[in-house]
mmCIF file of the N, C-alpha and C atoms, coordinates in Angstrom:
data_MODEL
# 
_entry.id   MODEL 
# 
loop_
_atom_site.group_PDB 
_atom_site.id 
_atom_site.type_symbol 
_atom_site.label_atom_id 
_atom_site.label_alt_id 
_atom_site.label_comp_id 
_atom_site.label_asym_id 
_atom_site.label_entity_id 
_atom_site.label_seq_id 
_atom_site.pdbx_PDB_ins_code 
_atom_site.Cartn_x 
_atom_site.Cartn_y 
_atom_site.Cartn_z 
_atom_site.occupancy 
_atom_site.B_iso_or_equiv 
_atom_site.pdbx_formal_charge 
_atom_site.auth_seq_id 
_atom_site.auth_comp_id 
_atom_site.auth_asym_id 
_atom_site.auth_atom_id 
_atom_site.pdbx_PDB_model_num 
ATOM 1   N N  . MET A 1 1  ? -26.484 -17.609 5.419   1.00 0.00 ? 1  MET A N  1 
ATOM 2   C CA . MET A 1 1  ? -24.919 -17.411 5.781   1.00 0.00 ? 1  MET A CA 1 
ATOM 3   C C  . MET A 1 1  ? -24.135 -17.534 4.454   1.00 0.00 ? 1  MET A C  1 
ATOM 4   N N  . ALA A 1 2  ? -23.419 -16.672 4.097   1.00 0.00 ? 2  ALA A N  1 
ATOM 5   C CA . ALA A 1 2  ? -22.389 -16.738 2.976   1.00 0.00 ? 2  ALA A CA 1 
ATOM 6   C C  . ALA A 1 2  ? -21.535 -17.851 2.831   1.00 0.00 ? 2  ALA A C  1 
ATOM 7   N N  . ASN A 1 3  ? -21.382 -18.479 1.805   1.00 0.00 ? 3  ASN A N  1 
ATOM 8   C CA . ASN A 1 3  ? -20.648 -19.443 1.380   1.00 0.00 ? 3  ASN A CA 1 
ATOM 9   C C  . ASN A 1 3  ? -18.982 -19.090 1.743   1.00 0.00 ? 3  ASN A C  1 
ATOM 10  N N  . ARG A 1 4  ? -18.078 -20.162 2.075   1.00 0.00 ? 4  ARG A N  1 
ATOM 11  C CA . ARG A 1 4  ? -16.705 -19.948 2.250   1.00 0.00 ? 4  ARG A CA 1 
ATOM 12  C C  . ARG A 1 4  ? -16.149 -19.102 1.013   1.00 0.00 ? 4  ARG A C  1 
ATOM 13  N N  . ILE A 1 5  ? -16.196 -19.258 -0.110  1.00 0.00 ? 5  ILE A N  1 
ATOM 14  C CA . ILE A 1 5  ? -15.674 -18.497 -1.189  1.00 0.00 ? 5  ILE A CA 1 
ATOM 15  C C  . ILE A 1 5  ? -16.060 -16.965 -0.916  1.00 0.00 ? 5  ILE A C  1 
ATOM 16  N N  . SER A 1 6  ? -17.186 -16.645 -0.860  1.00 0.00 ? 6  SER A N  1 
ATOM 17  C CA . SER A 1 6  ? -17.722 -15.410 -0.574  1.00 0.00 ? 6  SER A CA 1 
ATOM 18  C C  . SER A 1 6  ? -17.063 -14.724 0.822   1.00 0.00 ? 6  SER A C  1 
ATOM 19  N N  . ARG A 1 7  ? -16.838 -15.486 1.573   1.00 0.00 ? 7  ARG A N  1 
ATOM 20  C CA . ARG A 1 7  ? -16.208 -14.903 2.996   1.00 0.00 ? 7  ARG A CA 1 
ATOM 21  C C  . ARG A 1 7  ? -14.502 -14.714 2.640   1.00 0.00 ? 7  ARG A C  1 
ATOM 22  N N  . ILE A 1 8  ? -13.990 -15.621 1.879   1.00 0.00 ? 8  ILE A N  1 
ATOM 23  C CA . ILE A 1 8  ? -12.714 -15.666 1.315   1.00 0.00 ? 8  ILE A CA 1 
ATOM 24  C C  . ILE A 1 8  ? -12.443 -14.045 0.664   1.00 0.00 ? 8  ILE A C  1 
ATOM 25  N N  . THR A 1 9  ? -13.474 -14.102 -0.119  1.00 0.00 ? 9  THR A N  1 
ATOM 26  C CA . THR A 1 9  ? -13.350 -12.909 -1.169  1.00 0.00 ? 9  THR A CA 1 
ATOM 27  C C  . THR A 1 9  ? -13.602 -11.615 -0.547  1.00 0.00 ? 9  THR A C  1 
ATOM 28  N N  . SER A 1 10 ? -14.541 -11.559 0.538   1.00 0.00 ? 10 SER A N  1 
ATOM 29  C CA . SER A 1 10 ? -14.850 -10.520 1.236   1.00 0.00 ? 10 SER A CA 1 
ATOM 30  C C  . SER A 1 10 ? -13.270 -9.937  2.191   1.00 0.00 ? 10 SER A C  1 
ATOM 31  N N  . TYR A 1 11 ? -12.955 -11.027 2.591   1.00 0.00 ? 11 TYR A N  1 
ATOM 32  C CA . TYR A 1 11 ? -11.689 -10.942 3.563   1.00 0.00 ? 11 TYR A CA 1 
ATOM 33  C C  . TYR A 1 11 ? -10.497 -10.402 2.721   1.00 0.00 ? 11 TYR A C  1 
ATOM 34  N N  . VAL A 1 12 ? -10.203 -10.877 1.446   1.00 0.00 ? 12 VAL A N  1 
ATOM 35  C CA . VAL A 1 12 ? -9.226  -10.253 0.624   1.00 0.00 ? 12 VAL A CA 1 
ATOM 36  C C  . VAL A 1 12 ? -9.466  -8.788  0.201   1.00 0.00 ? 12 VAL A C  1 
ATOM 37  N N  . GLU A 1 13 ? -10.655 -8.607  -0.256  1.00 0.00 ? 13 GLU A N  1 
ATOM 38  C CA . GLU A 1 13 ? -11.105 -7.321  -0.787  1.00 0.00 ? 13 GLU A CA 1 
ATOM 39  C C  . GLU A 1 13 ? -10.727 -6.319  0.441   1.00 0.00 ? 13 GLU A C  1 
ATOM 40  N N  . LYS A 1 14 ? -11.055 -6.617  1.830   1.00 0.00 ? 14 LYS A N  1 
ATOM 41  C CA . LYS A 1 14 ? -10.885 -5.539  2.826   1.00 0.00 ? 14 LYS A CA 1 
ATOM 42  C C  . LYS A 1 14 ? -9.374  -5.501  3.132   1.00 0.00 ? 14 LYS A C  1 
ATOM 43  N N  . ARG A 1 15 ? -8.636  -6.350  2.741   1.00 0.00 ? 15 ARG A N  1 
ATOM 44  C CA . ARG A 1 15 ? -7.254  -6.566  3.069   1.00 0.00 ? 15 ARG A CA 1 
ATOM 45  C C  . ARG A 1 15 ? -6.299  -5.895  1.979   1.00 0.00 ? 15 ARG A C  1 
ATOM 46  N N  . LYS A 1 16 ? -6.605  -6.403  0.819   1.00 0.00 ? 16 LYS A N  1 
ATOM 47  C CA . LYS A 1 16 ? -5.955  -6.192  -0.413  1.00 0.00 ? 16 LYS A CA 1 
ATOM 48  C C  . LYS A 1 16 ? -6.542  -5.414  -1.612  1.00 0.00 ? 16 LYS A C  1 
ATOM 49  N N  . LEU A 1 17 ? -7.879  -4.949  -1.214  1.00 0.00 ? 17 LEU A N  1 
ATOM 50  C CA . LEU A 1 17 ? -8.711  -4.019  -2.148  1.00 0.00 ? 17 LEU A CA 1 
ATOM 51  C C  . LEU A 1 17 ? -9.014  -4.945  -3.422  1.00 0.00 ? 17 LEU A C  1 
ATOM 52  N N  . GLY A 1 18 ? -9.223  -4.366  -4.319  1.00 0.00 ? 18 GLY A N  1 
ATOM 53  C CA . GLY A 1 18 ? -9.693  -4.792  -5.695  1.00 0.00 ? 18 GLY A CA 1 
ATOM 54  C C  . GLY A 1 18 ? -8.732  -5.632  -6.350  1.00 0.00 ? 18 GLY A C  1 
ATOM 55  N N  . PHE A 1 19 ? -7.438  -4.952  -6.268  1.00 0.00 ? 19 PHE A N  1 
ATOM 56  C CA . PHE A 1 19 ? -6.301  -5.594  -6.937  1.00 0.00 ? 19 PHE A CA 1 
ATOM 57  C C  . PHE A 1 19 ? -5.827  -6.934  -6.230  1.00 0.00 ? 19 PHE A C  1 
ATOM 58  N N  . GLY A 1 20 ? -6.080  -7.018  -4.975  1.00 0.00 ? 20 GLY A N  1 
ATOM 59  C CA . GLY A 1 20 ? -5.897  -8.340  -4.412  1.00 0.00 ? 20 GLY A CA 1 
ATOM 60  C C  . GLY A 1 20 ? -6.970  -9.553  -4.705  1.00 0.00 ? 20 GLY A C  1 
ATOM 61  N N  . VAL A 1 21 ? -8.172  -8.946  -5.179  1.00 0.00 ? 21 VAL A N  1 
ATOM 62  C CA . VAL A 1 21 ? -9.239  -10.073 -5.571  1.00 0.00 ? 21 VAL A CA 1 
ATOM 63  C C  . VAL A 1 21 ? -9.105  -10.545 -7.233  1.00 0.00 ? 21 VAL A C  1 
ATOM 64  N N  . ALA A 1 22 ? -8.529  -9.365  -7.777  1.00 0.00 ? 22 ALA A N  1 
ATOM 65  C CA . ALA A 1 22 ? -8.249  -9.725  -9.179  1.00 0.00 ? 22 ALA A CA 1 
ATOM 66  C C  . ALA A 1 22 ? -6.780  -10.638 -9.299  1.00 0.00 ? 22 ALA A C  1 
ATOM 67  N N  . ARG A 1 23 ? -5.803  -10.406 -8.462  1.00 0.00 ? 23 ARG A N  1 
ATOM 68  C CA . ARG A 1 23 ? -4.806  -11.234 -8.310  1.00 0.00 ? 23 ARG A CA 1 
ATOM 69  C C  . ARG A 1 23 ? -5.167  -12.641 -7.683  1.00 0.00 ? 23 ARG A C  1 
ATOM 70  N N  . LEU A 1 24 ? -6.126  -12.884 -6.807  1.00 0.00 ? 24 LEU A N  1 
ATOM 71  C CA . LEU A 1 24 ? -6.756  -14.139 -6.387  1.00 0.00 ? 24 LEU A CA 1 
ATOM 72  C C  . LEU A 1 24 ? -7.493  -14.994 -7.570  1.00 0.00 ? 24 LEU A C  1 
ATOM 73  N N  . ILE A 1 25 ? -8.275  -14.085 -8.367  1.00 0.00 ? 25 ILE A N  1 
ATOM 74  C CA . ILE A 1 25 ? -8.861  -14.707 -9.575  1.00 0.00 ? 25 ILE A CA 1 
ATOM 75  C C  . ILE A 1 25 ? -7.888  -15.096 -10.569 1.00 0.00 ? 25 ILE A C  1 
ATOM 76  N N  . MET A 1 26 ? -6.686  -14.400 -10.771 1.00 0.00 ? 26 MET A N  1 
ATOM 77  C CA . MET A 1 26 ? -5.740  -14.854 -11.811 1.00 0.00 ? 26 MET A CA 1 
ATOM 78  C C  . MET A 1 26 ? -4.995  -16.050 -11.124 1.00 0.00 ? 26 MET A C  1 
ATOM 79  N N  . MET A 1 27 ? -4.674  -16.040 -9.971  1.00 0.00 ? 27 MET A N  1 
ATOM 80  C CA . MET A 1 27 ? -4.009  -17.225 -9.312  1.00 0.00 ? 27 MET A CA 1 
ATOM 81  C C  . MET A 1 27 ? -4.715  -18.491 -9.240  1.00 0.00 ? 27 MET A C  1 
ATOM 82  N N  . SER A 1 28 ? -5.991  -18.317 -8.724  1.00 0.00 ? 28 SER A N  1 
ATOM 83  C CA . SER A 1 28 ? -6.574  -19.650 -8.734  1.00 0.00 ? 28 SER A CA 1 
ATOM 84  C C  . SER A 1 28 ? -7.394  -20.015 -10.020 1.00 0.00 ? 28 SER A C  1 
ATOM 85  N N  . GLY A 1 29 ? -7.588  -19.120 -10.902 1.00 0.00 ? 29 GLY A N  1 
ATOM 86  C CA . GLY A 1 29 ? -8.410  -19.554 -12.120 1.00 0.00 ? 29 GLY A CA 1 
ATOM 87  C C  . GLY A 1 29 ? -10.017 -19.628 -11.700 1.00 0.00 ? 29 GLY A C  1 
ATOM 88  N N  . VAL A 1 30 ? -10.395 -19.112 -10.532 1.00 0.00 ? 30 VAL A N  1 
ATOM 89  C CA . VAL A 1 30 ? -11.701 -19.118 -10.217 1.00 0.00 ? 30 VAL A CA 1 
ATOM 90  C C  . VAL A 1 30 ? -12.250 -17.621 -10.269 1.00 0.00 ? 30 VAL A C  1 
ATOM 91  N N  . ASN A 1 31 ? -13.367 -17.430 -10.821 1.00 0.00 ? 31 ASN A N  1 
ATOM 92  C CA . ASN A 1 31 ? -14.024 -16.053 -11.081 1.00 0.00 ? 31 ASN A CA 1 
ATOM 93  C C  . ASN A 1 31 ? -14.957 -16.005 -9.885  1.00 0.00 ? 31 ASN A C  1 
ATOM 94  N N  . VAL A 1 32 ? -14.336 -15.553 -8.780  1.00 0.00 ? 32 VAL A N  1 
ATOM 95  C CA . VAL A 1 32 ? -14.997 -15.450 -7.380  1.00 0.00 ? 32 VAL A CA 1 
ATOM 96  C C  . VAL A 1 32 ? -16.091 -14.583 -7.482  1.00 0.00 ? 32 VAL A C  1 
ATOM 97  N N  . ARG A 1 33 ? -16.131 -13.603 -8.462  1.00 0.00 ? 33 ARG A N  1 
ATOM 98  C CA . ARG A 1 33 ? -17.319 -12.635 -8.584  1.00 0.00 ? 33 ARG A CA 1 
ATOM 99  C C  . ARG A 1 33 ? -18.433 -13.142 -9.128  1.00 0.00 ? 33 ARG A C  1 
ATOM 100 N N  . SER A 1 34 ? -18.282 -14.277 -9.688  1.00 0.00 ? 34 SER A N  1 
ATOM 101 C CA . SER A 1 34 ? -19.647 -14.914 -10.305 1.00 0.00 ? 34 SER A CA 1 
ATOM 102 C C  . SER A 1 34 ? -20.152 -15.985 -9.401  1.00 0.00 ? 34 SER A C  1 
ATOM 103 N N  . ILE A 1 35 ? -19.559 -16.034 -8.240  1.00 0.00 ? 35 ILE A N  1 
ATOM 104 C CA . ILE A 1 35 ? -20.356 -17.094 -7.273  1.00 0.00 ? 35 ILE A CA 1 
ATOM 105 C C  . ILE A 1 35 ? -21.082 -16.312 -6.249  1.00 0.00 ? 35 ILE A C  1 
ATOM 106 N N  . SER A 1 36 ? -22.397 -16.347 -6.278  1.00 0.00 ? 36 SER A N  1 
ATOM 107 C CA . SER A 1 36 ? -23.041 -15.915 -5.195  1.00 0.00 ? 36 SER A CA 1 
ATOM 108 C C  . SER A 1 36 ? -22.880 -16.157 -3.900  1.00 0.00 ? 36 SER A C  1 
ATOM 109 N N  . PRO A 1 37 ? -23.108 -15.506 -2.842  1.00 0.00 ? 37 PRO A N  1 
ATOM 110 C CA . PRO A 1 37 ? -23.015 -15.873 -1.546  1.00 0.00 ? 37 PRO A CA 1 
ATOM 111 C C  . PRO A 1 37 ? -23.898 -16.911 -0.948  1.00 0.00 ? 37 PRO A C  1 
ATOM 112 N N  . ASN A 1 38 ? -24.989 -17.079 -1.798  1.00 0.00 ? 38 ASN A N  1 
ATOM 113 C CA . ASN A 1 38 ? -26.111 -17.944 -1.252  1.00 0.00 ? 38 ASN A CA 1 
ATOM 114 C C  . ASN A 1 38 ? -25.683 -19.525 -1.977  1.00 0.00 ? 38 ASN A C  1 
ATOM 115 N N  . ASP A 1 39 ? -24.906 -19.502 -3.023  1.00 0.00 ? 39 ASP A N  1 
ATOM 116 C CA . ASP A 1 39 ? -24.607 -20.869 -3.623  1.00 0.00 ? 39 ASP A CA 1 
ATOM 117 C C  . ASP A 1 39 ? -23.779 -21.549 -3.001  1.00 0.00 ? 39 ASP A C  1 
ATOM 118 N N  . PRO A 1 40 ? -23.926 -22.923 -3.263  1.00 0.00 ? 40 PRO A N  1 
ATOM 119 C CA . PRO A 1 40 ? -23.042 -23.891 -2.490  1.00 0.00 ? 40 PRO A CA 1 
ATOM 120 C C  . PRO A 1 40 ? -21.547 -23.635 -3.018  1.00 0.00 ? 40 PRO A C  1 
ATOM 121 N N  . ASP A 1 41 ? -20.609 -24.019 -2.315  1.00 0.00 ? 41 ASP A N  1 
ATOM 122 C CA . ASP A 1 41 ? -19.278 -23.878 -2.844  1.00 0.00 ? 41 ASP A CA 1 
ATOM 123 C C  . ASP A 1 41 ? -18.970 -24.885 -3.720  1.00 0.00 ? 41 ASP A C  1 
ATOM 124 N N  . PRO A 1 42 ? -18.463 -24.541 -4.948  1.00 0.00 ? 42 PRO A N  1 
ATOM 125 C CA . PRO A 1 42 ? -17.890 -25.603 -5.872  1.00 0.00 ? 42 PRO A CA 1 
ATOM 126 C C  . PRO A 1 42 ? -16.571 -26.330 -5.302  1.00 0.00 ? 42 PRO A C  1 
ATOM 127 N N  . PRO A 1 43 ? -16.607 -27.462 -4.810  1.00 0.00 ? 43 PRO A N  1 
ATOM 128 C CA . PRO A 1 43 ? -15.397 -28.174 -4.149  1.00 0.00 ? 43 PRO A CA 1 
ATOM 129 C C  . PRO A 1 43 ? -14.119 -27.583 -4.868  1.00 0.00 ? 43 PRO A C  1 
ATOM 130 N N  . ASP A 1 44 ? -14.186 -28.102 -6.296  1.00 0.00 ? 44 ASP A N  1 
ATOM 131 C CA . ASP A 1 44 ? -12.824 -27.847 -6.996  1.00 0.00 ? 44 ASP A CA 1 
ATOM 132 C C  . ASP A 1 44 ? -12.181 -26.375 -6.997  1.00 0.00 ? 44 ASP A C  1 
ATOM 133 N N  . ALA A 1 45 ? -13.321 -25.395 -7.041  1.00 0.00 ? 45 ALA A N  1 
ATOM 134 C CA . ALA A 1 45 ? -12.948 -23.848 -7.008  1.00 0.00 ? 45 ALA A CA 1 
ATOM 135 C C  . ALA A 1 45 ? -12.595 -23.775 -5.546  1.00 0.00 ? 45 ALA A C  1 
ATOM 136 N N  . LEU A 1 46 ? -13.107 -24.133 -4.580  1.00 0.00 ? 46 LEU A N  1 
ATOM 137 C CA . LEU A 1 46 ? -12.657 -23.775 -3.217  1.00 0.00 ? 46 LEU A CA 1 
ATOM 138 C C  . LEU A 1 46 ? -11.326 -24.389 -2.885  1.00 0.00 ? 46 LEU A C  1 
ATOM 139 N N  . ARG A 1 47 ? -10.890 -25.398 -3.467  1.00 0.00 ? 47 ARG A N  1 
ATOM 140 C CA . ARG A 1 47 ? -9.539  -26.182 -3.283  1.00 0.00 ? 47 ARG A CA 1 
ATOM 141 C C  . ARG A 1 47 ? -8.625  -25.053 -3.967  1.00 0.00 ? 47 ARG A C  1 
ATOM 142 N N  . ARG A 1 48 ? -8.835  -24.869 -5.315  1.00 0.00 ? 48 ARG A N  1 
ATOM 143 C CA . ARG A 1 48 ? -7.940  -23.834 -5.947  1.00 0.00 ? 48 ARG A CA 1 
ATOM 144 C C  . ARG A 1 48 ? -7.783  -22.534 -5.273  1.00 0.00 ? 48 ARG A C  1 
ATOM 145 N N  . LEU A 1 49 ? -8.942  -22.018 -4.775  1.00 0.00 ? 49 LEU A N  1 
ATOM 146 C CA . LEU A 1 49 ? -8.699  -20.623 -3.999  1.00 0.00 ? 49 LEU A CA 1 
ATOM 147 C C  . LEU A 1 49 ? -8.012  -20.889 -2.794  1.00 0.00 ? 49 LEU A C  1 
ATOM 148 N N  . GLU A 1 50 ? -8.213  -21.916 -2.107  1.00 0.00 ? 50 GLU A N  1 
ATOM 149 C CA . GLU A 1 50 ? -7.417  -22.103 -0.726  1.00 0.00 ? 50 GLU A CA 1 
ATOM 150 C C  . GLU A 1 50 ? -6.022  -22.466 -1.100  1.00 0.00 ? 50 GLU A C  1 
ATOM 151 N N  . GLN A 1 51 ? -5.639  -23.272 -2.145  1.00 0.00 ? 51 GLN A N  1 
ATOM 152 C CA . GLN A 1 51 ? -4.404  -23.110 -2.552  1.00 0.00 ? 51 GLN A CA 1 
ATOM 153 C C  . GLN A 1 51 ? -3.476  -21.951 -2.966  1.00 0.00 ? 51 GLN A C  1 
ATOM 154 N N  . ALA A 1 52 ? -4.312  -21.055 -3.486  1.00 0.00 ? 52 ALA A N  1 
ATOM 155 C CA . ALA A 1 52 ? -3.623  -19.648 -3.756  1.00 0.00 ? 52 ALA A CA 1 
ATOM 156 C C  . ALA A 1 52 ? -3.553  -18.707 -2.915  1.00 0.00 ? 52 ALA A C  1 
ATOM 157 N N  . LEU A 1 53 ? -4.306  -18.866 -1.808  1.00 0.00 ? 53 LEU A N  1 
ATOM 158 C CA . LEU A 1 53 ? -4.175  -18.026 -0.477  1.00 0.00 ? 53 LEU A CA 1 
ATOM 159 C C  . LEU A 1 53 ? -2.775  -17.871 0.172   1.00 0.00 ? 53 LEU A C  1 
ATOM 160 N N  . PRO A 1 54 ? -2.008  -18.765 0.165   1.00 0.00 ? 54 PRO A N  1 
ATOM 161 C CA . PRO A 1 54 ? -0.637  -18.501 1.065   1.00 0.00 ? 54 PRO A CA 1 
ATOM 162 C C  . PRO A 1 54 ? 0.284   -17.531 -0.032  1.00 0.00 ? 54 PRO A C  1 
ATOM 163 N N  . GLN A 1 55 ? 0.164   -17.559 -1.355  1.00 0.00 ? 55 GLN A N  1 
ATOM 164 C CA . GLN A 1 55 ? 0.855   -16.752 -2.258  1.00 0.00 ? 55 GLN A CA 1 
ATOM 165 C C  . GLN A 1 55 ? 0.307   -15.306 -2.070  1.00 0.00 ? 55 GLN A C  1 
ATOM 166 N N  . LEU A 1 56 ? -0.834  -15.095 -1.583  1.00 0.00 ? 56 LEU A N  1 
ATOM 167 C CA . LEU A 1 56 ? -1.181  -13.533 -1.577  1.00 0.00 ? 56 LEU A CA 1 
ATOM 168 C C  . LEU A 1 56 ? -1.354  -13.012 -0.247  1.00 0.00 ? 56 LEU A C  1 
ATOM 169 N N  . LEU A 1 57 ? -1.561  -13.808 1.041   1.00 0.00 ? 57 LEU A N  1 
ATOM 170 C CA . LEU A 1 57 ? -1.738  -13.393 2.287   1.00 0.00 ? 57 LEU A CA 1 
ATOM 171 C C  . LEU A 1 57 ? -0.610  -13.659 2.924   1.00 0.00 ? 57 LEU A C  1 
ATOM 172 N N  . SER A 1 58 ? -0.301  -12.804 4.103   1.00 0.00 ? 58 SER A N  1 
ATOM 173 C CA . SER A 1 58 ? 0.821   -13.107 5.028   1.00 0.00 ? 58 SER A CA 1 
ATOM 174 C C  . SER A 1 58 ? 0.359   -14.105 5.980   1.00 0.00 ? 58 SER A C  1 
ATOM 175 N N  . ALA A 1 59 ? 1.229   -14.891 6.726   1.00 0.00 ? 59 ALA A N  1 
ATOM 176 C CA . ALA A 1 59 ? 0.924   -15.691 7.704   1.00 0.00 ? 59 ALA A CA 1 
ATOM 177 C C  . ALA A 1 59 ? -0.112  -15.186 8.795   1.00 0.00 ? 59 ALA A C  1 
ATOM 178 N N  . GLN A 1 60 ? 0.034   -14.142 9.151   1.00 0.00 ? 60 GLN A N  1 
ATOM 179 C CA . GLN A 1 60 ? -1.054  -13.346 10.272  1.00 0.00 ? 60 GLN A CA 1 
ATOM 180 C C  . GLN A 1 60 ? -2.261  -13.167 9.566   1.00 0.00 ? 60 GLN A C  1 
ATOM 181 N N  . GLU A 1 61 ? -2.176  -12.862 8.151   1.00 0.00 ? 61 GLU A N  1 
ATOM 182 C CA . GLU A 1 61 ? -3.647  -12.632 7.818   1.00 0.00 ? 61 GLU A CA 1 
ATOM 183 C C  . GLU A 1 61 ? -4.212  -14.078 7.364   1.00 0.00 ? 61 GLU A C  1 
ATOM 184 N N  . LEU A 1 62 ? -3.572  -15.096 6.983   1.00 0.00 ? 62 LEU A N  1 
ATOM 185 C CA . LEU A 1 62 ? -4.158  -16.584 6.924   1.00 0.00 ? 62 LEU A CA 1 
ATOM 186 C C  . LEU A 1 62 ? -4.688  -16.998 8.091   1.00 0.00 ? 62 LEU A C  1 
ATOM 187 N N  . LYS A 1 63 ? -4.001  -16.604 9.397   1.00 0.00 ? 63 LYS A N  1 
ATOM 188 C CA . LYS A 1 63 ? -4.477  -16.984 10.578  1.00 0.00 ? 63 LYS A CA 1 
ATOM 189 C C  . LYS A 1 63 ? -5.735  -16.331 10.879  1.00 0.00 ? 63 LYS A C  1 
ATOM 190 N N  . GLU A 1 64 ? -5.876  -15.047 10.541  1.00 0.00 ? 64 GLU A N  1 
ATOM 191 C CA . GLU A 1 64 ? -7.049  -14.387 10.909  1.00 0.00 ? 64 GLU A CA 1 
ATOM 192 C C  . GLU A 1 64 ? -8.285  -14.738 9.797   1.00 0.00 ? 64 GLU A C  1 
ATOM 193 N N  . LEU A 1 65 ? -7.793  -15.156 8.579   1.00 0.00 ? 65 LEU A N  1 
ATOM 194 C CA . LEU A 1 65 ? -8.812  -15.860 7.909   1.00 0.00 ? 65 LEU A CA 1 
ATOM 195 C C  . LEU A 1 65 ? -9.506  -16.958 8.264   1.00 0.00 ? 65 LEU A C  1 
ATOM 196 N N  . GLN A 1 66 ? -8.422  -17.874 8.775   1.00 0.00 ? 66 GLN A N  1 
ATOM 197 C CA . GLN A 1 66 ? -8.985  -18.953 9.315   1.00 0.00 ? 66 GLN A CA 1 
ATOM 198 C C  . GLN A 1 66 ? -10.036 -18.898 10.443  1.00 0.00 ? 66 GLN A C  1 
ATOM 199 N N  . GLU A 1 67 ? -9.900  -17.932 11.414  1.00 0.00 ? 67 GLU A N  1 
ATOM 200 C CA . GLU A 1 67 ? -10.365 -17.801 12.623  1.00 0.00 ? 67 GLU A CA 1 
ATOM 201 C C  . GLU A 1 67 ? -11.898 -17.150 12.192  1.00 0.00 ? 67 GLU A C  1 
ATOM 202 N N  . LEU A 1 68 ? -11.672 -16.314 11.016  1.00 0.00 ? 68 LEU A N  1 
ATOM 203 C CA . LEU A 1 68 ? -13.150 -15.853 10.724  1.00 0.00 ? 68 LEU A CA 1 
ATOM 204 C C  . LEU A 1 68 ? -13.778 -16.979 10.231  1.00 0.00 ? 68 LEU A C  1 
ATOM 205 N N  . LEU A 1 69 ? -13.266 -17.772 9.270   1.00 0.00 ? 69 LEU A N  1 
ATOM 206 C CA . LEU A 1 69 ? -13.873 -18.836 8.704   1.00 0.00 ? 69 LEU A CA 1 
ATOM 207 C C  . LEU A 1 69 ? -14.396 -19.959 9.736   1.00 0.00 ? 69 LEU A C  1 
ATOM 208 N N  . SER A 1 70 ? -13.693 -20.112 10.719  1.00 0.00 ? 70 SER A N  1 
ATOM 209 C CA . SER A 1 70 ? -14.242 -21.244 11.683  1.00 0.00 ? 70 SER A CA 1 
ATOM 210 C C  . SER A 1 70 ? -15.318 -20.464 12.531  1.00 0.00 ? 70 SER A C  1 
ATOM 211 N N  . GLU A 1 71 ? -15.321 -19.161 12.804  1.00 0.00 ? 71 GLU A N  1 
ATOM 212 C CA . GLU A 1 71 ? -16.372 -18.733 13.532  1.00 0.00 ? 71 GLU A CA 1 
ATOM 213 C C  . GLU A 1 71 ? -17.885 -18.838 12.984  1.00 0.00 ? 71 GLU A C  1 
ATOM 214 N N  . ALA A 1 72 ? -18.040 -18.984 11.752  1.00 0.00 ? 72 ALA A N  1 
ATOM 215 C CA . ALA A 1 72 ? -19.390 -19.366 11.097  1.00 0.00 ? 72 ALA A CA 1 
ATOM 216 C C  . ALA A 1 72 ? -19.989 -20.658 10.977  1.00 0.00 ? 72 ALA A C  1 
# 
């Protein structure tokens, strides 16, 4: 199963396309493209990524993402 960072990146890419992922990288300082889905989530990177999400996603999108993450 993919780690949280990969699942978050996949969701952002589906909703906001490549530009959204680029914004997420810039806002969080985490190069999400370099983290393999099979790698464990680096705790600091995951924290920074989660802090950036409210600036990028709407409240509805955040809710959908949380539901998606809780399913796995």
